[in-house]
N, C-alpha and C positions, 0 to 999 in steps of 0.2 A: 452225538454232539452236533450233527449237521442235518440240514433240511433234506438233503439229497444231492444227486449228481445230475446236472443239466447238460445236455448236448446241444451244440449249435453248429449248423452247417451253413456255409455261405458260398455263393457263386452267382455269376450272371446267368442269363437265360440259356446260353449255349452249354454252360456247365450243368444246368438242370436237365437239359436234354440228354447229356452224356450220363448223368447219374440216375436217370429215371428208374432203371431196373433195380438198383440198390435201394433207392428211396421207396419204391413201391413195396418191396419185400419188408423194409424196415417199418413202414407204416402199418402193414398187415400184421406184423409181429406185435407192434404196439409199444407203448411206453408205460412206465411204472408210476404209481401215484406219488412217489417221492423222487421221481426222476424227471422225465420230460425231454422233448427234443423239438427244436425250432429251426426252420430253414429260412435264411434271409436270401431272397432271390432278387438280383439286380435286373430291372427291366429298363430298356432304352428305347422308348417309343419312336423317337425320331432318328435312331441310329447315330447319335452324336459321337459315340466312340465304339461302335459295334459294326460288324459286317452286315447285319440284318436288323430291321426293326424288331423289337422284342416286347412280348406280352405273355406272361407265364401263367396267368390265373386258370386258363382252361386246362393246361397240362397238370397243374396241381390238383384241380378238381377231379381230373381223370384218375389220379392216384388216391382220391378221397382224403386229401390233406386240406383242412380248413385254411382259408386265406384271409389274413387281416391286412388292411391297406392304409398305412399312415400317410398323412398329408404334410407333415412338417416334423421338425426334431422333437417337439413335445409328444406328438403322436407316436414317434418311434419308441420313446421311453414308456409311454402309457400302454400302447398296444403290445409292446414287447413284453411287459409284465403280464398282461392278459394272455398273451400267447403261451407263456410258461404255465400259468395256472390252468388254462384251457387244456393244454397237453396232459397235465397231471390228472385233471378231472375226467377227461374223456378217454385217455389211453391212446390218443392219436398224436402223430406228429402234427405240428402246426407250422404256419409260414407267414412271413411278412413280405408283401410285395413292395420292393424298394425301387421307385422310378428315379430316373436321372435327376430330375429337379429336386427331389428330396435328398438323394444321396450326395449331391453336389451342393446342397443348400446349407444355410446356417440359421440360427435363431436363438432367442433367449428362452430358457426352459426352467421349470420349477422342479427341484429334485428332492422335495420334502418326502421322506419315506412314508408319511401318512397321507400323501396326496390321494392315493387310491384305496378303496375298501373293496377288496376282491370277494365276491359273493360266490359261494358254492351252491349250485342249483340242486333241485331235487334229483337224486340219482336213482329213484325207483324205476325199475324196468320189469314189467310183467310181475309186479307184486313184491319184488325184492330189490334191495339196494345193490346196484351194479358197481363192481370194482374190477377193472381190467387186469388180467394176469398175463404179462407178455409171454409169448410162446413162439419158439422158432421151429416147432414141429409142423412145417408147411407141407405135409403129406396127408392124404386121406387115410383114415376117416377123420383125423383131427382138423383138417383144413376147412371142412364144411362149417362147423360151428364158429370158427374164427371169422370166416367171411360173413356169416349170419350176424354175429355180434358187431362187426364193423358197421353194417347198415342199420340194424335194428336197435342197437344200444349206443355205440360210441358216437355216431353222427347225430343221434337224437340228443345226447348229452351236450354236444357242441352247440346245437341250436338253443338248448336250454341255457347254456352258459351265456350266450350272446344276449338272450332276453333278460336274464337275471342281472347282468352287469351293464345293461344299456349301451352295448357296443354300437347300436344303430339308434338314431335320434330324430324325432319329428320336430321340425321348427314351424310353429304356427298350428294351433289346434282348433281354431275357429272354423266356421263354414267356409268351404273353398270349392272352386270349380276345377282348377288345374293344379296338378302336383308336379314337382320337379325332383328328380332323384340323381344323386351323384355320390362318388366315393373318392377318398384319397385326394390326390392332386386335383382331380376334376372338381372336387367340392370347392376348393379354393378358387379355381377358375370360375366356377359358377357364381360364387359370392362376389368376385370382382366384376363379373359381367352384370350381375344385378345392380351393383353400385353404379356402374356405367349407365345403366338404364334408369337410375334414380329410384331404385326399389330397395328401401331398407325394410326391416321386419314389420314396422307399423304400416308402411305402404303396401307391402305384400298382403297383410291381413285385410286391408281395406279393399284390395283388388281381388280377393278370393284366391290367393296363391299359397300353397302349402309346400314345404320342402322336406326331404328325407335325406339325412346324411348317413351313409352306410359305412360302418367300420369293419364289418366282416362280410365281404362280397360273396363268399361261399363257405358253407352252405347258407343261403339267405334264410333268415329267420322268418317264418310265415306270419307270425302274430303281428309283427310291426308292419308288414306289407298290408295286411287286412285292415288294420287301424288307419294307416295312411290313406288307403284307397277309398275309405268310407265317404260317400257323397261326392266324389270327384267325377268329372266328365272326361278328363284326359290326364294321362301321366306322360311326362316327357323325361326320358332317361339320357343324361349327359355322361358319356363315357368314351374313352379312346378305343381304337381298334375294333375288334369284332363285338357283336352284341353278346353280352355276358349277363349283366344285371337285367337287361331288357328281357332276355329269354326266360330267366327265372321268374320275373314278375308276371310275364304273360302266362307261364305255366301255373303259378299259384292262383291267379285270378280267373283262369279259363273256366267257363261254365257257371260262374257266379252271377246271380241275378243283379242287374244294374252295374256290372263291372265297368270301369272306365276303359276307354281306348288307350292303348299304350304305343307310344312312338319313340323312336330313338335313332336308329340308322336310317329309317325312312319316315317321311311325313305322311299325312293322310292321302296325298295324291300319288304316293309311291316315289316321289323325288327324294334325293339325298337330303337328309337333315344334318346328321353328324357322321361324317365320312369314316369308313373303316380304315383308311390309310392316313399316314402322317400323324401329327400330334395336334391336340386341341389347344387353343389359347383363348384368353378371356374375350378378345374381340370377336372371334368366330362364334363363341358361345353366345355372346350378346346378340349378334345379328340373327342367328338361327332361333334363339329363344324369343326374340321380339316377334317373329312371325307367328309363333304359336300363341303368345300372350294376346296379340291383337286379334287373333281369330276368335277369342272369347269375349271381345268387347274393347271399347276404347280405353287405353291407358295413356293419359296425356304425356307423361314423361318418356314413355317408350316410343310413342309416335313422334 
């Protein structure tokens, strides 16, 4: 009679730290195609109501848990549904990174049950359709194949799911020289910063600027990065705290002929571009981004 049983875990970043051992075991064990498990992790970049500034995506990635990053209440609903479907398709726990501005925010949302059409990606791995069977036999010799499937099957399906469902989206497909990448709250900060600089989508196209909105920061889907980077001279990554998207983009593009330069935490001269500490706001993003845009030619509204 029912679709299945879904599990949801929630806690702030300190709770994730305390629960890491249990969650690491749970993710390795995996989820059922008619079950699924989603962790909602509260991050507080400016320590508004926390004893330490929080950013949990690196800890989640270390546990091999895919991270989806909503920017507003509509994203919470949409990416939340994707998180459930992704967990069922891949056999992985999934997570939503919930920053303070989103968790404390409000907005108007569309709740039409037909709003999303969830696509099941190709599940063929090594010539056969892969379906994960949860197993708590975390002892050798059974443990080896479970770990192998985690990396060679389940995370592969996570990337395929992101591609099939368009969790990451390129804005501006024309010729461009500079690309700007952001996810979640930082995406909205970026769009407000561009508005401050007088750059709407038409003006961005005229000035040779392409944007990438990332919905699943980890594991980053390589196909979208390759398409985004085509023809670019430079990629600027706008993100709070440590380099996370920036590091993945550099790894995906390393060694490729004609790959663009990638800057985020540091600019071309090694000086700070987007700091690892504190939180970003649109004014800071606008100032730093203006420097990089003007390095590629005169943009009257930015100047």
